[in-house]
Jmol script that loads the backbone (N, CA, C; Angstrom):
load data "model"
ATOM      1  N   MET A   1       0.952  -1.427   0.546  1.00  0.00           N
ATOM      2  CA  MET A   1      -0.373   0.255  -0.336  1.00  0.00           C
ATOM      3  C   MET A   1       1.232   1.275  -0.159  1.00  0.00           C
ATOM      4  N   SER A   2       0.280   2.438  -0.597  1.00  0.00           N
ATOM      5  CA  SER A   2       0.790   2.944  -0.663  1.00  0.00           C
ATOM      6  C   SER A   2       0.755   4.688   0.380  1.00  0.00           C
ATOM      7  N   GLN A   3       1.178   5.717   0.362  1.00  0.00           N
ATOM      8  CA  GLN A   3       0.492   5.730   1.601  1.00  0.00           C
ATOM      9  C   GLN A   3      -0.164   7.562   1.050  1.00  0.00           C
ATOM     10  N   ASP A   4       0.352   7.586  -0.103  1.00  0.00           N
ATOM     11  CA  ASP A   4      -0.244   8.769  -0.502  1.00  0.00           C
ATOM     12  C   ASP A   4      -1.006   8.266  -1.679  1.00  0.00           C
ATOM     13  N   CYS A   5      -1.356   7.285  -1.188  1.00  0.00           N
ATOM     14  CA  CYS A   5      -2.368   6.714  -2.648  1.00  0.00           C
ATOM     15  C   CYS A   5      -3.984   6.801  -2.509  1.00  0.00           C
ATOM     16  N   ILE A   6      -4.818   7.757  -3.136  1.00  0.00           N
ATOM     17  CA  ILE A   6      -5.775   7.760  -3.044  1.00  0.00           C
ATOM     18  C   ILE A   6      -6.612   6.201  -2.949  1.00  0.00           C
ATOM     19  N   PHE A   7      -6.627   5.463  -4.211  1.00  0.00           N
ATOM     20  CA  PHE A   7      -7.317   4.128  -3.435  1.00  0.00           C
ATOM     21  C   PHE A   7      -6.767   3.892  -2.655  1.00  0.00           C
ATOM     22  N   CYS A   8      -5.457   3.682  -2.442  1.00  0.00           N
ATOM     23  CA  CYS A   8      -5.054   2.296  -1.007  1.00  0.00           C
ATOM     24  C   CYS A   8      -5.957   3.157  -0.238  1.00  0.00           C
ATOM     25  N   LYS A   9      -5.949   4.543  -0.069  1.00  0.00           N
ATOM     26  CA  LYS A   9      -6.506   4.785   1.153  1.00  0.00           C
ATOM     27  C   LYS A   9      -8.341   3.586   1.256  1.00  0.00           C
ATOM     28  N   ILE A  10      -9.693   4.180  -0.756  1.00  0.00           N
ATOM     29  CA  ILE A  10     -10.170   3.851  -0.081  1.00  0.00           C
ATOM     30  C   ILE A  10      -9.926   2.299   0.192  1.00  0.00           C
ATOM     31  N   ALA A  11      -9.560   2.008  -0.019  1.00  0.00           N
ATOM     32  CA  ALA A  11      -9.271   0.514  -0.173  1.00  0.00           C
ATOM     33  C   ALA A  11      -8.925  -0.017   1.579  1.00  0.00           C
ATOM     34  N   LYS A  12      -8.598   0.802   1.993  1.00  0.00           N
ATOM     35  CA  LYS A  12      -7.703   0.744   3.701  1.00  0.00           C
ATOM     36  C   LYS A  12      -9.411   1.095   4.203  1.00  0.00           C
ATOM     37  N   ASN A  13     -10.688   2.056   3.355  1.00  0.00           N
ATOM     38  CA  ASN A  13     -11.506   2.573   4.359  1.00  0.00           C
ATOM     39  C   ASN A  13     -11.284   3.450   4.804  1.00  0.00           C
ATOM     40  N   GLU A  14     -10.098   4.199   4.994  1.00  0.00           N
ATOM     41  CA  GLU A  14      -9.727   5.208   5.110  1.00  0.00           C
ATOM     42  C   GLU A  14     -10.263   6.313   4.718  1.00  0.00           C
ATOM     43  N   LEU A  15     -10.923   7.071   3.349  1.00  0.00           N
ATOM     44  CA  LEU A  15     -11.912   7.835   2.231  1.00  0.00           C
ATOM     45  C   LEU A  15     -13.004   6.453   2.279  1.00  0.00           C
ATOM     46  N   PRO A  16     -13.812   7.903   2.229  1.00  0.00           N
ATOM     47  CA  PRO A  16     -15.129   6.371   1.567  1.00  0.00           C
ATOM     48  C   PRO A  16     -15.386   6.395   0.896  1.00  0.00           C
ATOM     49  N   SER A  17     -15.637   5.710  -0.023  1.00  0.00           N
ATOM     50  CA  SER A  17     -17.057   4.867  -1.453  1.00  0.00           C
ATOM     51  C   SER A  17     -18.222   4.583  -1.790  1.00  0.00           C
ATOM     52  N   GLU A  18     -18.698   4.260  -2.421  1.00  0.00           N
ATOM     53  CA  GLU A  18     -19.898   3.923  -2.803  1.00  0.00           C
ATOM     54  C   GLU A  18     -19.368   2.329  -2.860  1.00  0.00           C
ATOM     55  N   LYS A  19     -19.830   2.040  -2.318  1.00  0.00           N
ATOM     56  CA  LYS A  19     -19.131   0.103  -2.689  1.00  0.00           C
ATOM     57  C   LYS A  19     -20.491  -0.557  -3.897  1.00  0.00           C
ATOM     58  N   VAL A  20     -19.390  -1.175  -4.524  1.00  0.00           N
ATOM     59  CA  VAL A  20     -20.466  -2.493  -5.612  1.00  0.00           C
ATOM     60  C   VAL A  20     -19.756  -3.118  -5.269  1.00  0.00           C
ATOM     61  N   TYR A  21     -18.822  -4.227  -5.115  1.00  0.00           N
ATOM     62  CA  TYR A  21     -18.103  -5.257  -4.759  1.00  0.00           C
ATOM     63  C   TYR A  21     -17.244  -5.128  -3.908  1.00  0.00           C
ATOM     64  N   GLU A  22     -16.661  -6.180  -3.461  1.00  0.00           N
ATOM     65  CA  GLU A  22     -15.677  -6.268  -2.497  1.00  0.00           C
ATOM     66  C   GLU A  22     -14.920  -7.936  -2.046  1.00  0.00           C
ATOM     67  N   ASP A  23     -14.374  -7.981  -2.333  1.00  0.00           N
ATOM     68  CA  ASP A  23     -13.547  -9.440  -1.680  1.00  0.00           C
ATOM     69  C   ASP A  23     -11.862  -9.470  -1.214  1.00  0.00           C
ATOM     70  N   ASP A  24     -12.313 -10.224  -1.273  1.00  0.00           N
ATOM     71  CA  ASP A  24     -10.323 -10.641  -0.291  1.00  0.00           C
ATOM     72  C   ASP A  24      -8.973  -9.452  -1.559  1.00  0.00           C
ATOM     73  N   LEU A  25      -9.385  -9.484  -2.529  1.00  0.00           N
ATOM     74  CA  LEU A  25      -8.616  -8.555  -4.082  1.00  0.00           C
ATOM     75  C   LEU A  25      -8.316  -8.190  -4.084  1.00  0.00           C
ATOM     76  N   VAL A  26      -9.858  -7.083  -4.192  1.00  0.00           N
ATOM     77  CA  VAL A  26     -10.078  -6.236  -4.734  1.00  0.00           C
ATOM     78  C   VAL A  26     -11.635  -5.556  -4.300  1.00  0.00           C
ATOM     79  N   LEU A  27     -11.852  -4.327  -4.654  1.00  0.00           N
ATOM     80  CA  LEU A  27     -12.655  -3.243  -4.547  1.00  0.00           C
ATOM     81  C   LEU A  27     -13.138  -2.718  -5.706  1.00  0.00           C
ATOM     82  N   ALA A  28     -14.708  -2.352  -5.897  1.00  0.00           N
ATOM     83  CA  ALA A  28     -15.081  -1.871  -5.973  1.00  0.00           C
ATOM     84  C   ALA A  28     -16.288  -1.132  -6.533  1.00  0.00           C
ATOM     85  N   PHE A  29     -15.730   0.773  -7.301  1.00  0.00           N
ATOM     86  CA  PHE A  29     -17.008   1.257  -6.039  1.00  0.00           C
ATOM     87  C   PHE A  29     -17.573   1.978  -7.577  1.00  0.00           C
ATOM     88  N   ASN A  30     -18.431   3.154  -7.210  1.00  0.00           N
ATOM     89  CA  ASN A  30     -19.466   3.720  -8.143  1.00  0.00           C
ATOM     90  C   ASN A  30     -18.205   5.052  -8.870  1.00  0.00           C
ATOM     91  N   ASP A  31     -18.092   5.926  -9.614  1.00  0.00           N
ATOM     92  CA  ASP A  31     -17.075   6.557  -9.254  1.00  0.00           C
ATOM     93  C   ASP A  31     -17.847   8.427  -9.628  1.00  0.00           C
ATOM     94  N   ILE A  32     -16.892   8.969  -8.784  1.00  0.00           N
ATOM     95  CA  ILE A  32     -17.098   9.903  -7.896  1.00  0.00           C
ATOM     96  C   ILE A  32     -17.554  11.390  -9.067  1.00  0.00           C
ATOM     97  N   ALA A  33     -17.399  11.129 -10.709  1.00  0.00           N
ATOM     98  CA  ALA A  33     -17.707  11.436 -11.610  1.00  0.00           C
ATOM     99  C   ALA A  33     -18.363  10.808 -12.667  1.00  0.00           C
ATOM    100  N   PRO A  34     -19.446  10.275 -12.484  1.00  0.00           N
ATOM    101  CA  PRO A  34     -20.305   9.589 -13.272  1.00  0.00           C
ATOM    102  C   PRO A  34     -19.693   9.699 -15.345  1.00  0.00           C
ATOM    103  N   GLN A  35     -19.237   8.833 -16.167  1.00  0.00           N
ATOM    104  CA  GLN A  35     -18.851   9.289 -17.767  1.00  0.00           C
ATOM    105  C   GLN A  35     -20.256   8.657 -18.501  1.00  0.00           C
ATOM    106  N   ALA A  36     -21.230   8.133 -17.243  1.00  0.00           N
ATOM    107  CA  ALA A  36     -22.273   7.295 -18.028  1.00  0.00           C
ATOM    108  C   ALA A  36     -23.271   6.502 -16.935  1.00  0.00           C
ATOM    109  N   PRO A  37     -24.059   6.445 -16.989  1.00  0.00           N
ATOM    110  CA  PRO A  37     -25.120   5.900 -16.588  1.00  0.00           C
ATOM    111  C   PRO A  37     -24.547   4.777 -15.238  1.00  0.00           C
ATOM    112  N   VAL A  38     -23.589   4.188 -16.091  1.00  0.00           N
ATOM    113  CA  VAL A  38     -22.979   2.986 -14.713  1.00  0.00           C
ATOM    114  C   VAL A  38     -21.332   3.548 -15.131  1.00  0.00           C
ATOM    115  N   HIS A  39     -20.667   3.727 -13.805  1.00  0.00           N
ATOM    116  CA  HIS A  39     -19.408   3.560 -14.035  1.00  0.00           C
ATOM    117  C   HIS A  39     -18.810   3.408 -12.723  1.00  0.00           C
ATOM    118  N   VAL A  40     -18.484   2.399 -12.771  1.00  0.00           N
ATOM    119  CA  VAL A  40     -17.697   2.018 -11.569  1.00  0.00           C
ATOM    120  C   VAL A  40     -16.040   2.187 -11.203  1.00  0.00           C
ATOM    121  N   VAL A  41     -15.457   1.260 -11.165  1.00  0.00           N
ATOM    122  CA  VAL A  41     -13.776   2.057 -10.656  1.00  0.00           C
ATOM    123  C   VAL A  41     -13.664   0.635 -10.161  1.00  0.00           C
ATOM    124  N   ILE A  42     -13.200  -0.215 -10.633  1.00  0.00           N
ATOM    125  CA  ILE A  42     -12.641  -1.141 -10.238  1.00  0.00           C
ATOM    126  C   ILE A  42     -11.261  -1.180 -10.072  1.00  0.00           C
ATOM    127  N   ILE A  43     -10.752  -1.264  -8.392  1.00  0.00           N
ATOM    128  CA  ILE A  43      -8.977  -1.457  -7.959  1.00  0.00           C
ATOM    129  C   ILE A  43      -8.527  -2.401  -7.452  1.00  0.00           C
ATOM    130  N   PRO A  44      -7.543  -3.866  -7.670  1.00  0.00           N
ATOM    131  CA  PRO A  44      -6.890  -4.823  -6.530  1.00  0.00           C
ATOM    132  C   PRO A  44      -6.444  -3.150  -4.559  1.00  0.00           C
ATOM    133  N   LYS A  45      -6.833  -4.552  -4.377  1.00  0.00           N
ATOM    134  CA  LYS A  45      -6.513  -4.257  -2.915  1.00  0.00           C
ATOM    135  C   LYS A  45      -4.978  -3.367  -2.699  1.00  0.00           C
ATOM    136  N   GLU A  46      -4.152  -4.410  -3.082  1.00  0.00           N
ATOM    137  CA  GLU A  46      -2.376  -4.546  -3.162  1.00  0.00           C
ATOM    138  C   GLU A  46      -2.122  -2.792  -4.414  1.00  0.00           C
ATOM    139  N   HIS A  47      -0.789  -2.440  -3.493  1.00  0.00           N
ATOM    140  CA  HIS A  47      -0.753  -1.387  -4.719  1.00  0.00           C
ATOM    141  C   HIS A  47       0.281  -2.180  -6.091  1.00  0.00           C
ATOM    142  N   TYR A  48      -0.016  -1.494  -7.474  1.00  0.00           N
ATOM    143  CA  TYR A  48       0.360  -1.511  -8.351  1.00  0.00           C
ATOM    144  C   TYR A  48      -0.132   0.008  -8.833  1.00  0.00           C
ATOM    145  N   GLU A  49       1.264  -0.171  -9.224  1.00  0.00           N
ATOM    146  CA  GLU A  49       0.860   1.395 -10.078  1.00  0.00           C
ATOM    147  C   GLU A  49       0.197   1.365 -11.307  1.00  0.00           C
ATOM    148  N   SER A  50       0.783   0.840 -12.307  1.00  0.00           N
ATOM    149  CA  SER A  50      -0.267   0.910 -13.189  1.00  0.00           C
ATOM    150  C   SER A  50      -0.077  -1.346 -14.284  1.00  0.00           C
ATOM    151  N   ILE A  51      -1.637  -1.196 -15.169  1.00  0.00           N
ATOM    152  CA  ILE A  51      -0.436  -2.608 -15.823  1.00  0.00           C
ATOM    153  C   ILE A  51       0.358  -3.093 -16.053  1.00  0.00           C
ATOM    154  N   LEU A  52       1.732  -1.870 -16.242  1.00  0.00           N
ATOM    155  CA  LEU A  52       3.039  -2.191 -17.009  1.00  0.00           C
ATOM    156  C   LEU A  52       3.939  -2.914 -14.693  1.00  0.00           C
ATOM    157  N   SER A  53       3.719  -2.978 -13.412  1.00  0.00           N
ATOM    158  CA  SER A  53       3.521  -3.346 -12.613  1.00  0.00           C
ATOM    159  C   SER A  53       3.516  -4.732 -11.947  1.00  0.00           C
ATOM    160  N   ILE A  54       2.545  -5.235 -13.631  1.00  0.00           N
ATOM    161  CA  ILE A  54       2.240  -6.687 -13.495  1.00  0.00           C
ATOM    162  C   ILE A  54       3.043  -7.055 -14.230  1.00  0.00           C
ATOM    163  N   SER A  55       2.917  -9.062 -12.825  1.00  0.00           N
ATOM    164  CA  SER A  55       4.782  -9.601 -13.058  1.00  0.00           C
ATOM    165  C   SER A  55       3.378 -11.126 -14.048  1.00  0.00           C
ATOM    166  N   ALA A  56       4.586 -11.557 -14.764  1.00  0.00           N
ATOM    167  CA  ALA A  56       4.290 -12.598 -15.256  1.00  0.00           C
ATOM    168  C   ALA A  56       3.397 -13.323 -14.034  1.00  0.00           C
ATOM    169  N   GLY A  57       2.178 -14.075 -14.767  1.00  0.00           N
ATOM    170  CA  GLY A  57       1.477 -14.944 -13.653  1.00  0.00           C
ATOM    171  C   GLY A  57       1.361 -14.795 -12.323  1.00  0.00           C
ATOM    172  N   ASP A  58       0.980 -13.264 -12.403  1.00  0.00           N
ATOM    173  CA  ASP A  58       0.203 -12.826 -11.424  1.00  0.00           C
ATOM    174  C   ASP A  58      -1.427 -13.128 -11.471  1.00  0.00           C
ATOM    175  N   GLU A  59      -2.571 -13.872 -11.034  1.00  0.00           N
ATOM    176  CA  GLU A  59      -3.409 -13.162 -11.841  1.00  0.00           C
ATOM    177  C   GLU A  59      -4.520 -12.162 -11.676  1.00  0.00           C
ATOM    178  N   ILE A  60      -4.491 -11.137 -10.851  1.00  0.00           N
ATOM    179  CA  ILE A  60      -4.729  -9.976 -10.920  1.00  0.00           C
ATOM    180  C   ILE A  60      -5.624  -9.470 -12.025  1.00  0.00           C
ATOM    181  N   ILE A  61      -5.885  -9.574 -12.349  1.00  0.00           N
ATOM    182  CA  ILE A  61      -5.858  -8.825 -13.861  1.00  0.00           C
ATOM    183  C   ILE A  61      -7.225 -10.395 -13.803  1.00  0.00           C
ATOM    184  N   GLY A  62      -7.438 -11.235 -14.052  1.00  0.00           N
ATOM    185  CA  GLY A  62      -7.991 -11.845 -14.777  1.00  0.00           C
ATOM    186  C   GLY A  62      -9.014 -11.437 -13.684  1.00  0.00           C
ATOM    187  N   HIS A  63      -8.589 -11.815 -12.179  1.00  0.00           N
ATOM    188  CA  HIS A  63      -9.726 -11.796 -10.903  1.00  0.00           C
ATOM    189  C   HIS A  63     -11.047 -10.330 -11.542  1.00  0.00           C
ATOM    190  N   ILE A  64      -9.474  -9.150 -11.794  1.00  0.00           N
ATOM    191  CA  ILE A  64     -10.191  -7.859 -12.306  1.00  0.00           C
ATOM    192  C   ILE A  64     -11.173  -8.725 -13.061  1.00  0.00           C
ATOM    193  N   HIS A  65     -11.256  -8.966 -14.597  1.00  0.00           N
ATOM    194  CA  HIS A  65     -12.261  -8.983 -14.836  1.00  0.00           C
ATOM    195  C   HIS A  65     -13.612  -9.934 -14.848  1.00  0.00           C
ATOM    196  N   SER A  66     -12.928 -11.648 -14.152  1.00  0.00           N
ATOM    197  CA  SER A  66     -14.571 -11.804 -13.569  1.00  0.00           C
ATOM    198  C   SER A  66     -15.793 -10.651 -12.459  1.00  0.00           C
ATOM    199  N   VAL A  67     -14.864 -10.463 -11.342  1.00  0.00           N
ATOM    200  CA  VAL A  67     -16.133  -9.485 -10.722  1.00  0.00           C
ATOM    201  C   VAL A  67     -15.661  -7.892 -11.989  1.00  0.00           C
ATOM    202  N   ALA A  68     -15.915  -8.074 -13.385  1.00  0.00           N
ATOM    203  CA  ALA A  68     -16.218  -6.682 -14.187  1.00  0.00           C
ATOM    204  C   ALA A  68     -17.308  -7.464 -14.123  1.00  0.00           C
ATOM    205  N   ASN A  69     -17.351  -8.772 -15.159  1.00  0.00           N
ATOM    206  CA  ASN A  69     -18.064  -9.103 -15.889  1.00  0.00           C
ATOM    207  C   ASN A  69     -19.125  -9.692 -14.353  1.00  0.00           C
ATOM    208  N   ARG A  70     -19.167  -9.990 -13.089  1.00  0.00           N
ATOM    209  CA  ARG A  70     -19.791 -10.753 -12.124  1.00  0.00           C
ATOM    210  C   ARG A  70     -20.690  -8.603 -11.716  1.00  0.00           C
ATOM    211  N   ILE A  71     -20.309  -7.440 -11.954  1.00  0.00           N
ATOM    212  CA  ILE A  71     -20.288  -6.391 -11.908  1.00  0.00           C
ATOM    213  C   ILE A  71     -21.247  -6.096 -13.106  1.00  0.00           C
ATOM    214  N   ALA A  72     -21.212  -6.484 -13.728  1.00  0.00           N
ATOM    215  CA  ALA A  72     -22.010  -6.224 -15.154  1.00  0.00           C
ATOM    216  C   ALA A  72     -23.802  -7.264 -15.256  1.00  0.00           C
ATOM    217  N   LEU A  73     -23.054  -8.760 -15.378  1.00  0.00           N
ATOM    218  CA  LEU A  73     -24.704  -9.353 -14.713  1.00  0.00           C
ATOM    219  C   LEU A  73     -25.352  -8.932 -13.846  1.00  0.00           C
ATOM    220  N   LYS A  74     -25.035  -8.119 -12.324  1.00  0.00           N
ATOM    221  CA  LYS A  74     -25.667  -7.986 -11.326  1.00  0.00           C
ATOM    222  C   LYS A  74     -26.134  -6.425 -11.617  1.00  0.00           C
ATOM    223  N   LEU A  75     -25.708  -5.194 -12.128  1.00  0.00           N
ATOM    224  CA  LEU A  75     -26.077  -4.200 -12.386  1.00  0.00           C
ATOM    225  C   LEU A  75     -26.879  -4.235 -13.748  1.00  0.00           C
ATOM    226  N   GLY A  76     -27.049  -5.090 -14.733  1.00  0.00           N
ATOM    227  CA  GLY A  76     -28.094  -5.556 -15.505  1.00  0.00           C
ATOM    228  C   GLY A  76     -27.859  -4.184 -16.940  1.00  0.00           C
ATOM    229  N   ILE A  77     -26.346  -4.215 -16.961  1.00  0.00           N
ATOM    230  CA  ILE A  77     -25.708  -4.088 -18.562  1.00  0.00           C
ATOM    231  C   ILE A  77     -24.761  -5.063 -19.679  1.00  0.00           C
ATOM    232  N   ALA A  78     -25.404  -5.983 -18.767  1.00  0.00           N
ATOM    233  CA  ALA A  78     -24.680  -7.541 -18.912  1.00  0.00           C
ATOM    234  C   ALA A  78     -24.495  -7.879 -21.331  1.00  0.00           C
ATOM    235  N   ASP A  79     -25.729  -7.549 -20.783  1.00  0.00           N
ATOM    236  CA  ASP A  79     -26.435  -7.699 -21.847  1.00  0.00           C
ATOM    237  C   ASP A  79     -26.918  -6.843 -23.308  1.00  0.00           C
ATOM    238  N   SER A  80     -26.319  -5.434 -22.748  1.00  0.00           N
ATOM    239  CA  SER A  80     -26.936  -4.290 -22.973  1.00  0.00           C
ATOM    240  C   SER A  80     -25.158  -4.642 -24.309  1.00  0.00           C
ATOM    241  N   GLY A  81     -24.696  -4.655 -23.444  1.00  0.00           N
ATOM    242  CA  GLY A  81     -22.543  -4.568 -23.475  1.00  0.00           C
ATOM    243  C   GLY A  81     -22.228  -3.224 -22.214  1.00  0.00           C
ATOM    244  N   PHE A  82     -21.076  -2.824 -22.824  1.00  0.00           N
ATOM    245  CA  PHE A  82     -20.246  -2.270 -21.691  1.00  0.00           C
ATOM    246  C   PHE A  82     -19.026  -2.106 -22.210  1.00  0.00           C
ATOM    247  N   ARG A  83     -18.010  -1.467 -21.297  1.00  0.00           N
ATOM    248  CA  ARG A  83     -16.976  -1.074 -22.229  1.00  0.00           C
ATOM    249  C   ARG A  83     -16.092  -0.954 -20.571  1.00  0.00           C
ATOM    250  N   LEU A  84     -14.919  -2.431 -20.849  1.00  0.00           N
ATOM    251  CA  LEU A  84     -13.908  -2.125 -20.001  1.00  0.00           C
ATOM    252  C   LEU A  84     -12.551  -0.571 -20.104  1.00  0.00           C
ATOM    253  N   VAL A  85     -12.133   0.396 -19.161  1.00  0.00           N
ATOM    254  CA  VAL A  85     -11.421   0.212 -19.482  1.00  0.00           C
ATOM    255  C   VAL A  85     -10.113   0.914 -18.664  1.00  0.00           C
ATOM    256  N   ASN A  86      -8.538   0.136 -18.973  1.00  0.00           N
ATOM    257  CA  ASN A  86      -7.832   1.029 -18.427  1.00  0.00           C
ATOM    258  C   ASN A  86      -7.035   1.775 -18.330  1.00  0.00           C
ATOM    259  N   ASN A  87      -6.455   2.887 -18.520  1.00  0.00           N
ATOM    260  CA  ASN A  87      -5.868   3.848 -18.602  1.00  0.00           C
ATOM    261  C   ASN A  87      -4.573   4.111 -18.445  1.00  0.00           C
ATOM    262  N   CYS A  88      -3.136   3.949 -18.749  1.00  0.00           N
ATOM    263  CA  CYS A  88      -2.076   3.762 -18.318  1.00  0.00           C
ATOM    264  C   CYS A  88      -0.767   4.919 -18.654  1.00  0.00           C
ATOM    265  N   GLY A  89       0.215   5.360 -17.818  1.00  0.00           N
ATOM    266  CA  GLY A  89       0.316   6.075 -17.666  1.00  0.00           C
ATOM    267  C   GLY A  89      -0.336   7.599 -17.745  1.00  0.00           C
ATOM    268  N   LYS A  90       0.953   8.802 -18.537  1.00  0.00           N
ATOM    269  CA  LYS A  90       0.346  10.378 -18.487  1.00  0.00           C
ATOM    270  C   LYS A  90      -0.548   9.833 -19.554  1.00  0.00           C
ATOM    271  N   ASP A  91       0.355   9.792 -21.020  1.00  0.00           N
ATOM    272  CA  ASP A  91      -0.588  10.018 -22.186  1.00  0.00           C
ATOM    273  C   ASP A  91      -1.788   8.822 -22.411  1.00  0.00           C
ATOM    274  N   GLY A  92      -1.406   8.356 -21.964  1.00  0.00           N
ATOM    275  CA  GLY A  92      -2.701   7.474 -21.676  1.00  0.00           C
ATOM    276  C   GLY A  92      -3.803   7.408 -21.261  1.00  0.00           C
ATOM    277  N   ASN A  93      -4.193   8.771 -20.286  1.00  0.00           N
ATOM    278  CA  ASN A  93      -5.160   9.242 -19.024  1.00  0.00           C
ATOM    279  C   ASN A  93      -5.291   8.517 -17.925  1.00  0.00           C
ATOM    280  N   GLN A  94      -4.066   7.731 -17.449  1.00  0.00           N
ATOM    281  CA  GLN A  94      -4.536   7.849 -16.098  1.00  0.00           C
ATOM    282  C   GLN A  94      -3.973   8.428 -15.482  1.00  0.00           C
ATOM    283  N   THR A  95      -4.545   8.787 -14.805  1.00  0.00           N
ATOM    284  CA  THR A  95      -5.006  10.261 -12.962  1.00  0.00           C
ATOM    285  C   THR A  95      -4.292  10.305 -11.549  1.00  0.00           C
ATOM    286  N   VAL A  96      -4.833   8.536 -11.706  1.00  0.00           N
ATOM    287  CA  VAL A  96      -4.517   8.110 -10.534  1.00  0.00           C
ATOM    288  C   VAL A  96      -2.760   7.082 -10.318  1.00  0.00           C
ATOM    289  N   PRO A  97      -1.865   6.872 -10.041  1.00  0.00           N
ATOM    290  CA  PRO A  97      -0.926   6.297  -9.900  1.00  0.00           C
ATOM    291  C   PRO A  97      -0.963   4.864  -9.285  1.00  0.00           C
ATOM    292  N   HIS A  98      -1.957   4.127  -9.476  1.00  0.00           N
ATOM    293  CA  HIS A  98      -3.446   3.527  -8.956  1.00  0.00           C
ATOM    294  C   HIS A  98      -3.679   2.116  -9.776  1.00  0.00           C
ATOM    295  N   LEU A  99      -3.460   0.691 -10.270  1.00  0.00           N
ATOM    296  CA  LEU A  99      -3.720   0.181 -11.427  1.00  0.00           C
ATOM    297  C   LEU A  99      -4.962   0.175 -11.521  1.00  0.00           C
ATOM    298  N   HIS A 100      -6.700   0.398 -12.325  1.00  0.00           N
ATOM    299  CA  HIS A 100      -7.824   0.220 -11.690  1.00  0.00           C
ATOM    300  C   HIS A 100      -8.132   0.396 -12.658  1.00  0.00           C
ATOM    301  N   TYR A 101      -9.445  -0.036 -13.221  1.00  0.00           N
ATOM    302  CA  TYR A 101     -10.374  -0.415 -14.330  1.00  0.00           C
ATOM    303  C   TYR A 101     -12.056   0.031 -14.691  1.00  0.00           C
ATOM    304  N   HIS A 102     -12.343   1.316 -14.971  1.00  0.00           N
ATOM    305  CA  HIS A 102     -13.211   1.520 -15.093  1.00  0.00           C
ATOM    306  C   HIS A 102     -14.450   0.778 -15.632  1.00  0.00           C
ATOM    307  N   LEU A 103     -15.855   0.528 -16.017  1.00  0.00           N
ATOM    308  CA  LEU A 103     -16.321  -0.757 -16.212  1.00  0.00           C
ATOM    309  C   LEU A 103     -18.319   0.725 -16.416  1.00  0.00           C
ATOM    310  N   LEU A 104     -17.901   0.987 -17.847  1.00  0.00           N
ATOM    311  CA  LEU A 104     -18.846   1.934 -18.425  1.00  0.00           C
ATOM    312  C   LEU A 104     -20.083   1.071 -19.024  1.00  0.00           C
ATOM    313  N   GLY A 105     -21.724   1.406 -18.514  1.00  0.00           N
ATOM    314  CA  GLY A 105     -22.407   1.329 -18.914  1.00  0.00           C
ATOM    315  C   GLY A 105     -23.258   1.912 -19.517  1.00  0.00           C
ATOM    316  N   GLY A 106     -24.727   1.010 -19.479  1.00  0.00           N
ATOM    317  CA  GLY A 106     -25.969   2.179 -19.527  1.00  0.00           C
ATOM    318  C   GLY A 106     -26.530   2.846 -20.730  1.00  0.00           C
ATOM    319  N   ARG A 107     -25.900   3.157 -22.164  1.00  0.00           N
ATOM    320  CA  ARG A 107     -25.669   4.117 -22.351  1.00  0.00           C
ATOM    321  C   ARG A 107     -24.514   3.594 -23.635  1.00  0.00           C
ATOM    322  N   PRO A 108     -25.292   3.714 -25.214  1.00  0.00           N
ATOM    323  CA  PRO A 108     -24.060   3.060 -26.277  1.00  0.00           C
ATOM    324  C   PRO A 108     -22.943   4.195 -25.267  1.00  0.00           C
ATOM    325  N   MET A 109     -21.640   3.337 -26.109  1.00  0.00           N
ATOM    326  CA  MET A 109     -20.651   3.930 -25.993  1.00  0.00           C
ATOM    327  C   MET A 109     -20.097   4.569 -27.557  1.00  0.00           C
ATOM    328  N   LEU A 110     -19.275   4.561 -27.191  1.00  0.00           N
ATOM    329  CA  LEU A 110     -19.120   5.790 -29.451  1.00  0.00           C
ATOM    330  C   LEU A 110     -17.816   5.484 -29.543  1.00  0.00           C
ATOM    331  N   TRP A 111     -17.121   5.681 -31.004  1.00  0.00           N
ATOM    332  CA  TRP A 111     -16.407   4.739 -31.200  1.00  0.00           C
ATOM    333  C   TRP A 111     -15.530   5.828 -31.869  1.00  0.00           C
ATOM    334  N   PRO A 112     -14.600   6.196 -32.661  1.00  0.00           N
ATOM    335  CA  PRO A 112     -12.751   6.230 -30.672  1.00  0.00           C
ATOM    336  C   PRO A 112     -13.339   7.111 -29.813  1.00  0.00           C
ATOM    337  N   PRO A 113     -12.618   6.710 -28.502  1.00  0.00           N
ATOM    338  CA  PRO A 113     -13.018   7.185 -27.581  1.00  0.00           C
ATOM    339  C   PRO A 113     -12.468   8.660 -26.788  1.00  0.00           C
ATOM    340  N   GLY A 114     -11.389   8.994 -28.056  1.00  0.00           N
ATOM    341  CA  GLY A 114     -10.882  10.021 -27.791  1.00  0.00           C
ATOM    342  C   GLY A 114      -9.672  10.059 -27.873  1.00  0.00           C
TER     343      GLY A 114
END
end "model"
wireframe off; spacefill off
backbone 0.3
color backbone group
């Protein structure tokens, strides 16, 4: 855990969040500035700076994808479709240096995204 990381603080319940899902490895919560009717942020509880920090054999990405599937089903967006986004680095618009995914749905997603 990083002491200055906002997502680490949320994972440790030091900062509030509107939780959607939680288990031993990940926490999912509603985004504070939603870009779609459904906008959930999924984070590993362990601090990884970005997807580039994931070692070969680490199963956290597969677990996050499985959790995204469960959340999409739970929130009723699985049938209509959704977008699962991971931003990496400055040019990828990663604004929080903690690995996270955005699960967006509840409306048609446009392409290209930006």
